[in-house]
C-alpha positions in Angstrom: -7.2 -1.6 -12.3 -6.5 0.6 -15.5 -3.1 1.4 -14.2 -2.6 -2.3 -14.0 -3.2 -3.7 -17.4 -0.4 -2.5 -19.3 1.6 -4.9 -17.3 -0.9 -7.6 -16.5 -0.6 -7.9 -20.9 2.7 -8.0 -20.9 2.8 -11.4 -18.4 0.2 -12.7 -20.3 1.9 -12.2 -23.4 5.1 -14.0 -22.0 2.4 -16.5 -20.8 2.5 -15.7 -17.3 -0.1 -16.6 -14.7 -2.0 -13.4 -13.1 -3.7 -13.4 -9.5 -5.3 -10.3 -9.1 -6.1 -8.7 -5.4 -8.7 -5.8 -4.8 -9.7 -4.1 -1.5 -13.6 -5.2 -1.1 -14.4 -3.9 2.1 -12.7 -1.5 4.8 -14.1 -1.3 8.6 -12.9 2.3 10.2 -9.5 3.4 8.8 -7.7 2.0 5.8 -4.8 2.4 3.8 -6.7 2.3 0.1 -10.1 2.5 -0.1 -12.4 -0.6 -1.8 -11.8 -0.7 -5.2 -7.7 -0.6 -5.0 -6.0 -3.5 -6.9 -2.6 -5.2 -6.8 -1.5 -7.7 -9.6 0.9 -10.6 -9.3 2.6 -12.7 -11.7 3.1 -16.7 -10.9 7.2 -15.1 -10.4 6.0 -12.4 -7.8 6.5 -9.2 -10.0 4.1 -7.1 -8.8 2.1 -4.1 -9.9 -0.4 -1.9 -8.0 -0.9 -1.5 -4.1 -3.6 -2.8 -1.8 -2.3 -1.0 1.2 0.0 1.6 0.7 2.8 -1.2 1.5 1.5 -2.0 5.0 0.1 -5.9 4.1 1.3 -6.0 0.3 4.1 -9.0 1.1 1.3 -11.0 2.9 -1.0 -10.4 0.0 1.8 -11.8 -2.7 2.1 -14.4 -0.5 -1.4 -15.0 -0.8 -1.9 -14.4 -5.3 0.8 -16.7 -5.3 -0.7 -19.6 -3.2 -3.8 -19.2 -5.5 -1.8 -19.7 -8.6 -0.4 -22.5 -7.3 -3.3 -24.0 -6.4 -2.7 -24.3 -2.7 -5.6 -21.8 -1.4 -9.0 -21.3 -3.4 -9.7 -18.1 -4.5 -11.8 -16.1 -2.1 -11.8 -13.4 1.0 -8.5 -12.7 2.9 -9.0 -10.3 5.9 -6.1 -8.1 7.8 -7.1 -6.1 10.9 -5.6 -4.4 13.6 -6.6 -7.5 16.4 -5.2 -9.9 13.8 -1.8 -11.1 14.8 -0.6 -11.3 11.1 -1.9 -8.1 10.1 0.4 -6.3 12.9 3.5 -8.8 12.1 3.1 -7.4 8.9 2.4 -4.0 9.5 -1.0 -2.6 9.3 -1.0 -0.4 12.5 -3.6 1.7 11.3 -6.5 0.4 13.2 -8.7 -0.6 10.6 -9.9 -3.9 8.9 -9.2 -4.6 5.3 -10.8 -7.1 3.4 -9.4 -8.0 -0.2 -10.7 -10.6 -2.8 -7.7 -12.5 -4.0 -8.3 -14.7 -7.4 -6.7 -16.1 -10.3 -6.9 -14.2 -13.6 -8.7 -15.9 -16.3 -9.1 -14.5 -19.7 
């Protein structure tokens, strides 16, 4: 999370809204460990990583939905048997759970 602070600070100073996605749990093999985080601003700019690339695009979509009020903050899950996760490239055989929320400082 510390590596995201410079980007978050720059975005918030510029008046941008920011969402945070954090890995909260993995089952089986996962690309990143719990605690890994990614920040997304309202323009779709990204800092950090929650999956090493395999589900980042889907997470950005979910984060933007939270920022635009189209989705409530909460847990999203990607797993090997999840058709969406397979489509976006999570083929590591595990399941990852992320908590996505708007940053409110």
